[in-house]
PQR file of N, CA, C, O and H, with PARSE charges and radii, in Angstrom:
ATOM      1  N   MET A   1      99.000  92.887  73.601 -0.4000 1.5000
ATOM      2  CA  MET A   1      98.948  93.227  75.019 -0.0000 2.0000
ATOM      3  C   MET A   1     100.330  92.987  75.635  0.5500 1.7000
ATOM      4  O   MET A   1     100.902  91.915  75.438 -0.5500 1.4000
ATOM      5  N   PRO A   2     100.882  93.960  76.379 -0.5600 1.5000
ATOM      6  CA  PRO A   2     102.219  93.802  76.972  0.2800 2.0000
ATOM      7  C   PRO A   2     102.232  92.762  78.081  0.5500 1.7000
ATOM      8  O   PRO A   2     101.226  92.526  78.749 -0.5500 1.4000
ATOM      9  N   ASP A   3     103.383  92.154  78.258 -0.4000 1.5000
ATOM     10  CA  ASP A   3     103.562  91.171  79.326 -0.0000 2.0000
ATOM     11  C   ASP A   3     103.881  91.914  80.618  0.5500 1.7000
ATOM     12  O   ASP A   3     105.020  92.332  80.829 -0.5500 1.4000
ATOM     13  H   ASP A   3     104.200  92.346  77.715  0.4000 1.0000
ATOM     14  N   ARG A   4     102.903  92.078  81.466 -0.4000 1.5000
ATOM     15  CA  ARG A   4     103.058  92.860  82.694 -0.0000 2.0000
ATOM     16  C   ARG A   4     103.925  92.161  83.739  0.5500 1.7000
ATOM     17  O   ARG A   4     104.441  92.819  84.643 -0.5500 1.4000
ATOM     18  H   ARG A   4     101.978  91.738  81.295  0.4000 1.0000
ATOM     19  N   SER A   5     104.091  90.872  83.639 -0.4000 1.5000
ATOM     20  CA  SER A   5     104.866  90.147  84.648 -0.0000 2.0000
ATOM     21  C   SER A   5     106.343  90.532  84.625  0.5500 1.7000
ATOM     22  O   SER A   5     107.062  90.277  85.591 -0.5500 1.4000
ATOM     23  H   SER A   5     103.672  90.337  82.905  0.4000 1.0000
ATOM     24  N   ARG A   6     106.801  91.141  83.533 -0.4000 1.5000
ATOM     25  CA  ARG A   6     108.210  91.529  83.437 -0.0000 2.0000
ATOM     26  C   ARG A   6     108.449  92.990  83.784  0.5500 1.7000
ATOM     27  O   ARG A   6     109.600  93.408  83.913 -0.5500 1.4000
ATOM     28  H   ARG A   6     106.217  91.347  82.749  0.4000 1.0000
ATOM     29  N   SER A   7     107.398  93.768  83.938 -0.4000 1.5000
ATOM     30  CA  SER A   7     107.562  95.203  84.146 -0.0000 2.0000
ATOM     31  C   SER A   7     108.287  95.535  85.446  0.5500 1.7000
ATOM     32  O   SER A   7     109.193  96.369  85.450 -0.5500 1.4000
ATOM     33  H   SER A   7     106.464  93.429  83.833  0.4000 1.0000
ATOM     34  N   ASN A   8     107.907  94.903  86.533 -0.4000 1.5000
ATOM     35  CA  ASN A   8     108.579  95.168  87.810 -0.0000 2.0000
ATOM     36  C   ASN A   8     108.632  93.904  88.663  0.5500 1.7000
ATOM     37  O   ASN A   8     108.575  93.975  89.891 -0.5500 1.4000
ATOM     38  H   ASN A   8     107.171  94.226  86.530  0.4000 1.0000
ATOM     39  N   GLY A   9     108.737  92.796  88.036 -0.4000 1.5000
ATOM     40  CA  GLY A   9     108.797  91.544  88.769 -0.0000 2.0000
ATOM     41  C   GLY A   9     107.428  91.024  89.152  0.5500 1.7000
ATOM     42  O   GLY A   9     107.321  89.998  89.823 -0.5500 1.4000
ATOM     43  H   GLY A   9     108.783  92.738  87.039  0.4000 1.0000
ATOM     44  N   GLY A  10     106.382  91.714  88.737 -0.4000 1.5000
ATOM     45  CA  GLY A  10     105.033  91.278  89.040 -0.0000 2.0000
ATOM     46  C   GLY A  10     104.595  91.588  90.455  0.5500 1.7000
ATOM     47  O   GLY A  10     103.478  91.243  90.841 -0.5500 1.4000
ATOM     48  H   GLY A  10     106.469  92.548  88.192  0.4000 1.0000
ATOM     49  N   GLY A  11     105.441  92.228  91.232 -0.4000 1.5000
ATOM     50  CA  GLY A  11     105.097  92.529  92.620 -0.0000 2.0000
ATOM     51  C   GLY A  11     104.858  93.999  92.841  0.5500 1.7000
ATOM     52  O   GLY A  11     105.090  94.823  91.957 -0.5500 1.4000
ATOM     53  H   GLY A  11     106.348  92.509  90.918  0.4000 1.0000
ATOM     54  N   PHE A  12     104.398  94.315  94.016 -0.4000 1.5000
ATOM     55  CA  PHE A  12     104.150  95.704  94.384 -0.0000 2.0000
ATOM     56  C   PHE A  12     105.466  96.350  94.777  0.5500 1.7000
ATOM     57  O   PHE A  12     106.242  95.771  95.538 -0.5500 1.4000
ATOM     58  H   PHE A  12     104.210  93.645  94.734  0.4000 1.0000
ATOM     59  N   ARG A  13     105.721  97.536  94.268 -0.4000 1.5000
ATOM     60  CA  ARG A  13     106.942  98.266  94.620 -0.0000 2.0000
ATOM     61  C   ARG A  13     106.549  99.574  95.278  0.5500 1.7000
ATOM     62  O   ARG A  13     105.819 100.381  94.702 -0.5500 1.4000
ATOM     63  H   ARG A  13     105.091  98.006  93.650  0.4000 1.0000
ATOM     64  N   SER A  14     107.029  99.768  96.459 -0.4000 1.5000
ATOM     65  CA  SER A  14     106.750 101.002  97.183 -0.0000 2.0000
ATOM     66  C   SER A  14     107.965 101.912  97.104  0.5500 1.7000
ATOM     67  O   SER A  14     109.102 101.443  97.140 -0.5500 1.4000
ATOM     68  H   SER A  14     107.622  99.112  96.927  0.4000 1.0000
ATOM     69  N   ASP A  15     107.725 103.215  96.995 -0.4000 1.5000
ATOM     70  CA  ASP A  15     108.828 104.168  96.992 -0.0000 2.0000
ATOM     71  C   ASP A  15     109.274 104.523  98.404  0.5500 1.7000
ATOM     72  O   ASP A  15     110.265 105.231  98.578 -0.5500 1.4000
ATOM     73  H   ASP A  15     106.802 103.597  96.965  0.4000 1.0000
ATOM     74  N   ARG A  16     108.563 104.044  99.403 -0.4000 1.5000
ATOM     75  CA  ARG A  16     108.935 104.303 100.790 -0.0000 2.0000
ATOM     76  C   ARG A  16     110.017 103.326 101.229  0.5500 1.7000
ATOM     77  O   ARG A  16     109.942 102.136 100.923 -0.5500 1.4000
ATOM     78  H   ARG A  16     107.758 103.468  99.261  0.4000 1.0000
ATOM     79  N   PRO A  17     111.016 103.821 101.939 -0.5600 1.5000
ATOM     80  CA  PRO A  17     112.059 102.912 102.428  0.2800 2.0000
ATOM     81  C   PRO A  17     111.523 102.024 103.548  0.5500 1.7000
ATOM     82  O   PRO A  17     110.552 102.376 104.217 -0.5500 1.4000
ATOM     83  N   ALA A  18     112.147 100.895 103.743 -0.4000 1.5000
ATOM     84  CA  ALA A  18     111.771 100.016 104.842 -0.0000 2.0000
ATOM     85  C   ALA A  18     112.075 100.726 106.157  0.5500 1.7000
ATOM     86  O   ALA A  18     113.094 101.407 106.276 -0.5500 1.4000
ATOM     87  H   ALA A  18     112.936 100.609 103.199  0.4000 1.0000
ATOM     88  N   MET A  19     111.202 100.569 107.134 -0.4000 1.5000
ATOM     89  CA  MET A  19     111.384 101.229 108.420 -0.0000 2.0000
ATOM     90  C   MET A  19     112.239 100.365 109.341  0.5500 1.7000
ATOM     91  O   MET A  19     112.093  99.144 109.384 -0.5500 1.4000
ATOM     92  H   MET A  19     110.374 100.016 107.038  0.4000 1.0000
ATOM     93  N   VAL A  20     113.129 101.019 110.073 -0.4000 1.5000
ATOM     94  CA  VAL A  20     113.996 100.361 111.052 -0.0000 2.0000
ATOM     95  C   VAL A  20     113.363 100.575 112.423  0.5500 1.7000
ATOM     96  O   VAL A  20     113.060 101.705 112.803 -0.5500 1.4000
ATOM     97  H   VAL A  20     113.247 102.012 110.039  0.4000 1.0000
ATOM     98  N   GLN A  21     113.166  99.493 113.158 -0.4000 1.5000
ATOM     99  CA  GLN A  21     112.575  99.562 114.491 -0.0000 2.0000
ATOM    100  C   GLN A  21     113.667  99.797 115.527  0.5500 1.7000
ATOM    101  O   GLN A  21     114.764  99.252 115.411 -0.5500 1.4000
ATOM    102  H   GLN A  21     113.413  98.574 112.850  0.4000 1.0000
ATOM    103  N   GLY A  22     113.371 100.602 116.534 -0.4000 1.5000
ATOM    104  CA  GLY A  22     114.350 100.856 117.579 -0.0000 2.0000
ATOM    105  C   GLY A  22     113.753 101.684 118.697  0.5500 1.7000
ATOM    106  O   GLY A  22     112.541 101.890 118.747 -0.5500 1.4000
ATOM    107  H   GLY A  22     112.479 101.045 116.629  0.4000 1.0000
ATOM    108  N   ASN A  23     114.596 102.153 119.584 -0.4000 1.5000
ATOM    109  CA  ASN A  23     114.162 102.961 120.713 -0.0000 2.0000
ATOM    110  C   ASN A  23     115.152 104.111 120.869  0.5500 1.7000
ATOM    111  O   ASN A  23     116.206 103.958 121.488 -0.5500 1.4000
ATOM    112  H   ASN A  23     115.581 101.986 119.543  0.4000 1.0000
ATOM    113  N   TRP A  24     114.799 105.269 120.299 -0.4000 1.5000
ATOM    114  CA  TRP A  24     115.662 106.439 120.316 -0.0000 2.0000
ATOM    115  C   TRP A  24     114.913 107.610 120.932  0.5500 1.7000
ATOM    116  O   TRP A  24     113.695 107.555 121.103 -0.5500 1.4000
ATOM    117  H   TRP A  24     113.944 105.393 119.796  0.4000 1.0000
ATOM    118  N   THR A  25     115.637 108.664 121.262 -0.4000 1.5000
ATOM    119  CA  THR A  25     115.047 109.871 121.834 -0.0000 2.0000
ATOM    120  C   THR A  25     115.278 111.034 120.882  0.5500 1.7000
ATOM    121  O   THR A  25     116.379 111.213 120.361 -0.5500 1.4000
ATOM    122  H   THR A  25     116.626 108.709 121.123  0.4000 1.0000
ATOM    123  N   CYS A  26     114.233 111.821 120.658 -0.4000 1.5000
ATOM    124  CA  CYS A  26     114.323 112.985 119.784 -0.0000 2.0000
ATOM    125  C   CYS A  26     115.173 114.060 120.444  0.5500 1.7000
ATOM    126  O   CYS A  26     114.962 114.395 121.610 -0.5500 1.4000
ATOM    127  H   CYS A  26     113.339 111.675 121.081  0.4000 1.0000
ATOM    128  N   ALA A  27     116.140 114.602 119.697 -0.4000 1.5000
ATOM    129  CA  ALA A  27     117.003 115.669 120.209 -0.0000 2.0000
ATOM    130  C   ALA A  27     116.257 116.992 120.315  0.5500 1.7000
ATOM    131  O   ALA A  27     116.693 117.890 121.036 -0.5500 1.4000
ATOM    132  H   ALA A  27     116.311 114.330 118.751  0.4000 1.0000
ATOM    133  N   GLY A  28     115.142 117.125 119.610 -0.4000 1.5000
ATOM    134  CA  GLY A  28     114.393 118.378 119.630 -0.0000 2.0000
ATOM    135  C   GLY A  28     113.416 118.487 120.783  0.5500 1.7000
ATOM    136  O   GLY A  28     113.415 119.483 121.506 -0.5500 1.4000
ATOM    137  H   GLY A  28     114.788 116.396 119.025  0.4000 1.0000
ATOM    138  N   CYS A  29     112.577 117.460 120.962 -0.4000 1.5000
ATOM    139  CA  CYS A  29     111.512 117.547 121.965 -0.0000 2.0000
ATOM    140  C   CYS A  29     111.640 116.520 123.085  0.5500 1.7000
ATOM    141  O   CYS A  29     110.894 116.572 124.062 -0.5500 1.4000
ATOM    142  H   CYS A  29     112.578 116.651 120.374  0.4000 1.0000
ATOM    143  N   GLY A  30     112.578 115.589 122.948 -0.4000 1.5000
ATOM    144  CA  GLY A  30     112.752 114.556 123.968 -0.0000 2.0000
ATOM    145  C   GLY A  30     111.773 113.408 123.845  0.5500 1.7000
ATOM    146  O   GLY A  30     111.749 112.512 124.690 -0.5500 1.4000
ATOM    147  H   GLY A  30     113.184 115.546 122.154  0.4000 1.0000
ATOM    148  N   GLY A  31     110.965 113.429 122.799 -0.4000 1.5000
ATOM    149  CA  GLY A  31     109.980 112.371 122.592 -0.0000 2.0000
ATOM    150  C   GLY A  31     110.622 111.070 122.141  0.5500 1.7000
ATOM    151  O   GLY A  31     111.783 111.032 121.731 -0.5500 1.4000
ATOM    152  H   GLY A  31     110.984 114.156 122.113  0.4000 1.0000
ATOM    153  N   GLU A  32     109.841 110.011 122.227 -0.4000 1.5000
ATOM    154  CA  GLU A  32     110.309 108.685 121.846 -0.0000 2.0000
ATOM    155  C   GLU A  32     110.202 108.505 120.332  0.5500 1.7000
ATOM    156  O   GLU A  32     109.202 108.888 119.723 -0.5500 1.4000
ATOM    157  H   GLU A  32     108.898 110.041 122.561  0.4000 1.0000
ATOM    158  N   ILE A  33     111.228 107.925 119.737 -0.4000 1.5000
ATOM    159  CA  ILE A  33     111.228 107.571 118.321 -0.0000 2.0000
ATOM    160  C   ILE A  33     111.342 106.051 118.258  0.5500 1.7000
ATOM    161  O   ILE A  33     112.305 105.481 118.772 -0.5500 1.4000
ATOM    162  H   ILE A  33     112.040 107.614 120.231  0.4000 1.0000
ATOM    163  N   THR A  34     110.372 105.394 117.635 -0.4000 1.5000
ATOM    164  CA  THR A  34     110.391 103.931 117.557 -0.0000 2.0000
ATOM    165  C   THR A  34     110.644 103.410 116.149  0.5500 1.7000
ATOM    166  O   THR A  34     110.960 102.233 115.972 -0.5500 1.4000
ATOM    167  H   THR A  34     109.589 105.857 117.218  0.4000 1.0000
ATOM    168  N   GLN A  35     110.507 104.284 115.136 -0.4000 1.5000
ATOM    169  CA  GLN A  35     110.744 103.881 113.751 -0.0000 2.0000
ATOM    170  C   GLN A  35     111.490 104.976 113.009  0.5500 1.7000
ATOM    171  O   GLN A  35     111.217 106.163 113.184 -0.5500 1.4000
ATOM    172  H   GLN A  35     110.251 105.239 115.280  0.4000 1.0000
ATOM    173  N   LEU A  36     112.432 104.562 112.181 -0.4000 1.5000
ATOM    174  CA  LEU A  36     113.162 105.493 111.320 -0.0000 2.0000
ATOM    175  C   LEU A  36     113.232 104.900 109.914  0.5500 1.7000
ATOM    176  O   LEU A  36     113.253 103.678 109.764 -0.5500 1.4000
ATOM    177  H   LEU A  36     112.655 103.598 112.038  0.4000 1.0000
ATOM    178  N   PRO A  37     113.269 105.745 108.883 -0.5600 1.5000
ATOM    179  CA  PRO A  37     113.371 105.235 107.514  0.2800 2.0000
ATOM    180  C   PRO A  37     114.817 104.929 107.113  0.5500 1.7000
ATOM    181  O   PRO A  37     115.110 104.760 105.929 -0.5500 1.4000
ATOM    182  N   PHE A  38     115.711 104.857 108.086 -0.4000 1.5000
ATOM    183  CA  PHE A  38     117.124 104.561 107.831 -0.0000 2.0000
ATOM    184  C   PHE A  38     117.725 103.972 109.092  0.5500 1.7000
ATOM    185  O   PHE A  38     117.154 104.094 110.176 -0.5500 1.4000
ATOM    186  H   PHE A  38     115.474 104.994 109.048  0.4000 1.0000
ATOM    187  N   ASN A  39     118.874 103.335 108.952 -0.4000 1.5000
ATOM    188  CA  ASN A  39     119.595 102.800 110.099 -0.0000 2.0000
ATOM    189  C   ASN A  39     120.520 103.906 110.599  0.5500 1.7000
ATOM    190  O   ASN A  39     121.468 104.260 109.898 -0.5500 1.4000
ATOM    191  H   ASN A  39     119.337 103.236 108.072  0.4000 1.0000
ATOM    192  N   PRO A  40     120.279 104.467 111.788 -0.5600 1.5000
ATOM    193  CA  PRO A  40     121.047 105.629 112.240  0.2800 2.0000
ATOM    194  C   PRO A  40     122.508 105.307 112.544  0.5500 1.7000
ATOM    195  O   PRO A  40     122.846 104.208 112.982 -0.5500 1.4000
ATOM    196  N   ASP A  41     123.357 106.294 112.299 -0.4000 1.5000
ATOM    197  CA  ASP A  41     124.783 106.201 112.601 -0.0000 2.0000
ATOM    198  C   ASP A  41     124.942 106.295 114.123  0.5500 1.7000
ATOM    199  O   ASP A  41     124.528 107.292 114.714 -0.5500 1.4000
ATOM    200  H   ASP A  41     123.082 107.187 111.943  0.4000 1.0000
ATOM    201  N   PRO A  42     125.526 105.291 114.764 -0.5600 1.5000
ATOM    202  CA  PRO A  42     125.672 105.314 116.225  0.2800 2.0000
ATOM    203  C   PRO A  42     126.384 106.558 116.758  0.5500 1.7000
ATOM    204  O   PRO A  42     126.119 106.981 117.884 -0.5500 1.4000
ATOM    205  N   SER A  43     127.275 107.145 115.975 -0.4000 1.5000
ATOM    206  CA  SER A  43     127.997 108.328 116.442 -0.0000 2.0000
ATOM    207  C   SER A  43     127.145 109.598 116.373  0.5500 1.7000
ATOM    208  O   SER A  43     127.557 110.648 116.866 -0.5500 1.4000
ATOM    209  H   SER A  43     127.491 106.801 115.060  0.4000 1.0000
ATOM    210  N   ARG A  44     125.949 109.506 115.760 -0.4000 1.5000
ATOM    211  CA  ARG A  44     125.100 110.697 115.620 -0.0000 2.0000
ATOM    212  C   ARG A  44     123.730 110.520 116.278  0.5500 1.7000
ATOM    213  O   ARG A  44     122.785 111.228 115.930 -0.5500 1.4000
ATOM    214  H   ARG A  44     125.614 108.653 115.360  0.4000 1.0000
ATOM    215  N   LEU A  45     123.615 109.595 117.212 -0.4000 1.5000
ATOM    216  CA  LEU A  45     122.322 109.343 117.853 -0.0000 2.0000
ATOM    217  C   LEU A  45     121.788 110.571 118.582  0.5500 1.7000
ATOM    218  O   LEU A  45     120.574 110.720 118.720 -0.5500 1.4000
ATOM    219  H   LEU A  45     124.382 109.020 117.494  0.4000 1.0000
ATOM    220  N   GLY A  46     122.665 111.450 119.050 -0.4000 1.5000
ATOM    221  CA  GLY A  46     122.244 112.661 119.737 -0.0000 2.0000
ATOM    222  C   GLY A  46     121.630 113.697 118.812  0.5500 1.7000
ATOM    223  O   GLY A  46     121.085 114.696 119.282 -0.5500 1.4000
ATOM    224  H   GLY A  46     123.652 111.329 118.938  0.4000 1.0000
ATOM    225  N   ASP A  47     121.706 113.478 117.505 -0.4000 1.5000
ATOM    226  CA  ASP A  47     121.158 114.414 116.523 -0.0000 2.0000
ATOM    227  C   ASP A  47     119.814 113.973 115.951  0.5500 1.7000
ATOM    228  O   ASP A  47     119.230 114.691 115.139 -0.5500 1.4000
ATOM    229  H   ASP A  47     122.148 112.666 117.123  0.4000 1.0000
ATOM    230  N   LEU A  48     119.311 112.810 116.357 -0.4000 1.5000
ATOM    231  CA  LEU A  48     118.058 112.298 115.793 -0.0000 2.0000
ATOM    232  C   LEU A  48     116.882 113.177 116.180  0.5500 1.7000
ATOM    233  O   LEU A  48     116.801 113.666 117.307 -0.5500 1.4000
ATOM    234  H   LEU A  48     119.785 112.226 117.017  0.4000 1.0000
ATOM    235  N   LYS A  49     115.968 113.375 115.229 -0.4000 1.5000
ATOM    236  CA  LYS A  49     114.760 114.156 115.491 -0.0000 2.0000
ATOM    237  C   LYS A  49     113.540 113.372 115.039  0.5500 1.7000
ATOM    238  O   LYS A  49     113.585 112.638 114.052 -0.5500 1.4000
ATOM    239  H   LYS A  49     116.034 112.978 114.314  0.4000 1.0000
ATOM    240  N   CYS A  50     112.454 113.538 115.775 -0.4000 1.5000
ATOM    241  CA  CYS A  50     111.196 112.915 115.385 -0.0000 2.0000
ATOM    242  C   CYS A  50     110.691 113.593 114.109  0.5500 1.7000
ATOM    243  O   CYS A  50     111.236 114.611 113.682 -0.5500 1.4000
ATOM    244  H   CYS A  50     112.417 114.135 116.577  0.4000 1.0000
ATOM    245  N   ARG A  51     109.673 113.032 113.521 -0.4000 1.5000
ATOM    246  CA  ARG A  51     109.143 113.560 112.260 -0.0000 2.0000
ATOM    247  C   ARG A  51     108.725 115.019 112.387  0.5500 1.7000
ATOM    248  O   ARG A  51     109.033 115.826 111.511 -0.5500 1.4000
ATOM    249  H   ARG A  51     109.231 112.205 113.868  0.4000 1.0000
ATOM    250  N   ASP A  52     108.029 115.366 113.462 -0.4000 1.5000
ATOM    251  CA  ASP A  52     107.557 116.747 113.634 -0.0000 2.0000
ATOM    252  C   ASP A  52     108.716 117.728 113.805  0.5500 1.7000
ATOM    253  O   ASP A  52     108.725 118.786 113.177 -0.5500 1.4000
ATOM    254  H   ASP A  52     107.779 114.710 114.174  0.4000 1.0000
ATOM    255  N   CYS A  53     109.691 117.388 114.647 -0.4000 1.5000
ATOM    256  CA  CYS A  53     110.836 118.281 114.863 -0.0000 2.0000
ATOM    257  C   CYS A  53     111.672 118.405 113.593  0.5500 1.7000
ATOM    258  O   CYS A  53     112.167 119.487 113.279 -0.5500 1.4000
ATOM    259  H   CYS A  53     109.683 116.528 115.157  0.4000 1.0000
ATOM    260  N   HIS A  54     111.829 117.317 112.872 -0.4000 1.5000
ATOM    261  CA  HIS A  54     112.585 117.366 111.616 -0.0000 2.0000
ATOM    262  C   HIS A  54     111.878 118.276 110.614  0.5500 1.7000
ATOM    263  O   HIS A  54     112.514 119.095 109.951 -0.5500 1.4000
ATOM    264  H   HIS A  54     111.427 116.437 113.128  0.4000 1.0000
ATOM    265  N   ARG A  55     110.584 118.127 110.514 -0.4000 1.5000
ATOM    266  CA  ARG A  55     109.799 118.955 109.591 -0.0000 2.0000
ATOM    267  C   ARG A  55     109.886 120.429 109.980  0.5500 1.7000
ATOM    268  O   ARG A  55     110.037 121.288 109.111 -0.5500 1.4000
ATOM    269  H   ARG A  55     110.067 117.462 111.053  0.4000 1.0000
ATOM    270  N   ASN A  56     109.794 120.731 111.276 -0.4000 1.5000
ATOM    271  CA  ASN A  56     109.856 122.121 111.747 -0.0000 2.0000
ATOM    272  C   ASN A  56     111.245 122.732 111.560  0.5500 1.7000
ATOM    273  O   ASN A  56     111.361 123.934 111.321 -0.5500 1.4000
ATOM    274  H   ASN A  56     109.671 120.033 111.982  0.4000 1.0000
ATOM    275  N   SER A  57     112.288 121.930 111.665 -0.4000 1.5000
ATOM    276  CA  SER A  57     113.647 122.462 111.523 -0.0000 2.0000
ATOM    277  C   SER A  57     113.999 122.757 110.069  0.5500 1.7000
ATOM    278  O   SER A  57     114.938 123.504 109.793 -0.5500 1.4000
ATOM    279  H   SER A  57     112.194 120.954 111.859  0.4000 1.0000
ATOM    280  N   ARG A  58     113.257 122.178 109.150 -0.4000 1.5000
ATOM    281  CA  ARG A  58     113.516 122.403 107.728 -0.0000 2.0000
ATOM    282  C   ARG A  58     112.847 123.678 107.226  0.5500 1.7000
ATOM    283  O   ARG A  58     113.150 124.153 106.132 -0.5500 1.4000
ATOM    284  H   ARG A  58     112.495 121.570 109.374  0.4000 1.0000
ATOM    285  N   GLY A  59     111.947 124.226 108.015 -0.4000 1.5000
ATOM    286  CA  GLY A  59     111.315 125.491 107.653 -0.0000 2.0000
ATOM    287  C   GLY A  59     110.163 125.359 106.824  0.5500 1.7000
ATOM    288  O   GLY A  59     109.549 126.361 106.456 -0.5500 1.4000
ATOM    289  H   GLY A  59     111.700 123.840 108.905  0.4000 1.0000
TER
END
């Protein structure tokens, strides 16, 4: 039987990135954004889009 404790440290590993909490405005719809899967570049805050607007802009 394999030693499972060495496979991934014995803990749960999620493929989702940690969410960054904040207060931003969507450039597409003007809605509030409170969580992002990345730390946004301060020089590009005017380009942030909510999940729905980002999904729609990708086609």
